[in-house]
FIVO-60015 format. One record per atom (N, C-alpha, C): x, y, z; residue number from 0; residue in one letter. Coordinates in steps of 0.1 Angstrom, whole numbers. Each point is the difference from the previous one (the first is absolute). Example, Ala and Ser with C-alpha at 12.3 -4.5 7.8 and 13.67 -1.06 7.14 Angstrom:
BEGIN
(site (132 -57 78) 0 "A")
(site (-9 12 0) 0 "A")
(site (9 12 0) 0 "A")
(site (-4 11 -7) 1 "S")
(site (9 11 0) 1 "S")
(site (-8 11 8) 1 "S")
This chain:
BEGIN
(site (-1683 1321 103) 0 "M")
(site (0 7 -9) 0 "M")
(site (-9 -2 -10) 0 "M")
(site (-11 2 9) 1 "N")
(site (-14 0 -8) 1 "N")
(site (-7 10 -6) 1 "N")
(site (8 9 0) 2 "D")
(site (-3 13 -4) 2 "D")
(site (-3 5 -15) 2 "D")
(site (-4 7 -9) 3 "P")
(site (-3 -2 -14) 3 "P")
(site (14 2 -3) 3 "P")
(site (3 -7 -14) 4 "T")
(site (12 4 -4) 4 "T")
(site (0 5 -12) 4 "T")
(site (13 3 -3) 5 "G")
(site (3 7 -12) 5 "G")
(site (11 -8 -11) 5 "G")
(site (-1 4 -11) 6 "K")
(site (9 -4 -7) 6 "K")
(site (15 6 -6) 6 "K")
(site (8 -3 1) 7 "Y")
(site (15 10 1) 7 "Y")
(site (10 -9 -6) 7 "Y")
(site (7 6 -8) 8 "S")
(site (10 -4 -8) 8 "S")
(site (13 1 9) 8 "S")
(site (12 -8 3) 9 "I")
(site (10 1 5) 9 "I")
(site (10 -7 -7) 9 "I")
(site (16 4 0) 10 "T")
(site (9 -4 -7) 10 "T")
(site (8 -8 11) 10 "T")
(site (6 -9 -1) 11 "M")
(site (12 -5 8) 11 "M")
(site (8 -13 -8) 11 "M")
(site (11 0 6) 12 "P")
(site (10 -11 -9) 12 "P")
(site (-10 -11 -1) 12 "P")
(site (4 -7 -12) 13 "R")
(site (-8 -10 -4) 13 "R")
(site (3 -16 7) 13 "R")
(site (14 0 6) 14 "D")
(site (1 -10 11) 14 "D")
(site (-8 -1 12) 14 "D")
(site (0 14 4) 15 "I")
(site (-12 2 14) 15 "I")
(site (-14 -4 -3) 15 "I")
(site (-5 2 -13) 16 "A")
(site (-9 3 -2) 16 "A")
(site (-10 -18 -3) 16 "A")
(site (15 -5 -6) 17 "E")
(site (-4 -17 -5) 17 "E")
(site (1 -7 16) 17 "E")
(site (10 5 8) 18 "A")
(site (0 -10 11) 18 "A")
(site (-14 3 5) 18 "A")
(site (-4 13 4) 19 "A")
(site (-11 4 8) 19 "A")
(site (-14 -10 -8) 19 "A")
(site (0 1 -14) 20 "R")
(site (-11 -8 -5) 20 "R")
(site (0 -13 5) 20 "R")
(site (14 -7 -2) 21 "A")
(site (0 -14 6) 21 "A")
(site (-3 -2 13) 21 "A")
(site (1 10 8) 22 "R")
(site (-2 -4 13) 22 "R")
(site (-15 4 5) 22 "R")
(site (-9 7 -11) 23 "S")
(site (-10 9 3) 23 "S")
(site (-10 -13 2) 23 "S")
(site (-1 -10 -3) 24 "G")
(site (-10 -14 4) 24 "G")
(site (-13 8 -8) 24 "G")
(site (-11 -6 7) 25 "P")
(site (-16 2 -7) 25 "P")
(site (-3 11 5) 25 "P")
(site (5 11 6) 26 "S")
(site (-4 12 5) 26 "S")
(site (4 9 -16) 26 "S")
(site (10 -4 -4) 27 "G")
(site (4 9 -13) 27 "G")
(site (10 10 6) 27 "G")
(site (7 8 -11) 28 "L")
(site (11 10 0) 28 "L")
(site (-5 8 8) 28 "L")
(site (-11 9 -7) 29 "S")
(site (-5 9 8) 29 "S")
(site (-1 -1 16) 29 "S")
(site (-4 -11 6) 30 "A")
(site (-4 0 14) 30 "A")
(site (15 0 5) 30 "A")
(site (7 -6 -5) 31 "Y")
(site (15 -4 4) 31 "Y")
(site (7 15 2) 31 "Y")
(site (-4 9 -12) 32 "V")
(site (7 12 1) 32 "V")
(site (-5 8 9) 32 "V")
(site (-15 2 0) 33 "A")
(site (-8 8 9) 33 "A")
(site (10 -5 15) 33 "A")
(site (-4 -12 4) 34 "S")
(site (9 -4 16) 34 "S")
(site (14 5 1) 34 "S")
(site (5 -3 -10) 35 "A")
(site (14 7 2) 35 "A")
(site (2 13 0) 35 "A")
(site (-7 9 -6) 36 "V")
(site (2 13 4) 36 "V")
(site (-9 6 11) 36 "V")
(site (-13 -12 5) 37 "A")
(site (-4 5 11) 37 "A")
(site (11 -2 14) 37 "A")
(site (6 -11 -4) 38 "R")
(site (11 0 16) 38 "R")
(site (10 9 -3) 38 "R")
(site (3 4 -14) 39 "Q")
(site (13 14 0) 39 "Q")
(site (-6 13 9) 39 "Q")
(site (-11 2 -1) 40 "I")
(site (-9 11 3) 40 "I")
(site (4 -1 16) 40 "I")
(site (-7 -14 7) 41 "E")
(site (3 -1 12) 41 "E")
(site (14 1 7) 41 "E")
(site (8 -6 -8) 42 "R")
(site (15 7 1) 42 "R")
(site (5 12 3) 42 "R")
(site (-6 7 -11) 43 "D")
(site (1 16 -1) 43 "D")
(site (-3 7 10) 43 "D")
(site (-14 -7 3) 44 "N")
(site (-6 9 11) 44 "N")
(site (8 0 15) 44 "N")
(site (2 -15 1) 45 "L")
(site (8 -4 15) 45 "L")
(site (14 9 -3) 45 "L")
(site (8 0 -9) 46 "N")
(site (11 10 1) 46 "N")
(site (-4 15 2) 46 "N")
(site (-10 2 -6) 47 "E")
(site (-4 18 3) 47 "E")
(site (-2 -2 17) 47 "E")
(site (-9 -10 6) 48 "L")
(site (-1 -3 17) 48 "L")
(site (11 4 8) 48 "L")
(site (12 -11 -8) 49 "I")
(site (11 -3 7) 49 "I")
(site (9 15 0) 49 "I")
(site (-1 8 -10) 50 "Q")
(site (7 14 -1) 50 "Q")
(site (-5 10 10) 50 "Q")
(site (-13 -1 -2) 51 "V")
(site (-7 11 10) 51 "V")
(site (5 -5 14) 51 "V")
(site (-3 -14 8) 52 "A")
(site (4 -4 10) 52 "A")
(site (13 0 3) 52 "A")
(site (12 2 -10) 53 "E")
(site (13 0 2) 53 "E")
(site (3 15 2) 53 "E")
(site (-9 9 -5) 54 "A")
(site (3 16 -2) 54 "A")
(site (-2 4 15) 54 "A")
(site (-12 -4 7) 55 "A")
(site (-5 1 10) 55 "A")
(site (9 -6 14) 55 "A")
(site (4 -12 -5) 56 "H")
(site (8 -6 14) 56 "H")
(site (12 -6 -2) 56 "H")
(site (7 5 -12) 57 "G")
(site (13 -7 -6) 57 "G")
(site (1 -10 -4) 57 "G")
(site (8 -3 -6) 58 "P")
(site (1 -18 -8) 58 "P")
(site (0 -11 8) 58 "P")
(site (-4 -11 -1) 59 "I")
(site (1 -10 7) 59 "I")
(site (10 -7 -4) 59 "I")
(site (9 -9 11) 60 "T")
(site (13 -3 -1) 60 "T")
(site (0 -15 -6) 60 "T")
(site (13 -10 -4) 61 "D")
(site (-3 -8 -6) 61 "D")
(site (-2 -10 12) 61 "D")
(site (4 4 14) 62 "E")
(site (-1 -11 12) 62 "E")
(site (-17 0 3) 62 "E")
(site (-9 11 -4) 63 "E")
(site (-15 1 1) 63 "E")
(site (-2 -9 -9) 63 "E")
(site (1 1 -10) 64 "I")
(site (-5 -8 -12) 64 "I")
(site (1 -14 4) 64 "I")
(site (11 -2 0) 65 "Q")
(site (3 -15 4) 65 "Q")
(site (-7 -5 15) 65 "Q")
(site (-1 9 9) 66 "A")
(site (-8 -6 10) 66 "A")
(site (-15 0 -2) 66 "A")
(site (-6 6 -9) 67 "L")
(site (-13 -4 -5) 67 "L")
(site (3 -9 -8) 67 "L")
(site (7 -2 -10) 68 "R")
(site (-1 -14 -6) 68 "R")
(site (1 -14 6) 68 "R")
(site (4 6 14) 69 "D")
(site (5 -12 10) 69 "D")
(site (-16 -2 5) 69 "D")
(site (-6 8 5) 70 "Q")
(site (-11 -1 6) 70 "Q")
(site (-11 -4 -11) 70 "Q")
(site (0 3 -12) 71 "L")
(site (-9 -5 -13) 71 "L")
(site (5 -17 2) 71 "L")
(site (9 -5 -3) 72 "H")
(site (4 -10 -1) 72 "H")
(site (-4 -8 12) 72 "H")
(site (-1 4 9) 73 "Q")
(site (-2 -9 15) 73 "Q")
(site (-18 -2 1) 73 "Q")
(site (-6 11 -4) 74 "A")
(site (-12 0 -3) 74 "A")
(site (-7 -9 -9) 74 "A")
(site (7 -1 -9) 75 "R")
(site (-3 -8 -14) 75 "R")
(site (3 -16 9) 75 "R")
(site (7 0 6) 76 "Q")
(site (5 -15 6) 76 "Q")
(site (-8 -2 10) 76 "Q")
(site (-6 9 6) 77 "Q")
(site (-10 -2 13) 77 "Q")
(site (-13 -8 -10) 77 "Q")
(site (-4 9 -8) 78 "Q")
(site (-12 -4 -9) 78 "Q")
(site (0 -14 -8) 78 "Q")
(site (12 -2 -4) 79 "T")
(site (0 -12 -7) 79 "T")
(site (-2 -14 8) 79 "T")
(site (7 3 13) 80 "Q")
(site (2 -10 13) 80 "Q")
(site (-12 -2 5) 80 "Q")
(site (-8 12 0) 81 "G")
(site (-14 -1 6) 81 "G")
(site (-9 -7 -7) 81 "G")
(site (1 4 -14) 82 "G")
(site (-11 -6 -8) 82 "G")
(site (3 -16 -1) 82 "G")
(site (16 0 -3) 83 "A")
(site (1 -15 4) 83 "A")
(site (-7 -8 10) 83 "A")
(site (0 6 10) 84 "N")
(site (0 -7 15) 84 "N")
(site (-20 1 2) 84 "N")
(site (-4 7 -9) 85 "A")
(site (-13 0 0) 85 "A")
(site (-8 -10 -6) 85 "A")
(site (11 -6 -10) 86 "A")
(site (-6 -10 -11) 86 "A")
(site (0 -13 7) 86 "A")
């Protein structure tokens, strides 16, 4: 996010703004909000990709999702165990 910046005025609920300000730390509220918006754009882009893929190949089943989650969990465990064994 080293692109040129612009100044914008946004409106949000006060409790959300105060919670964001409290969590923003030394980088400040603007950086915190910019990161949150960037993450939302990534999610929106992923959702668009999923819609395109499902239109072409059909929806993914809950079983397929669980199988992929299981594979990810196993890979993370192997990485953690590999890192511990290397130390």
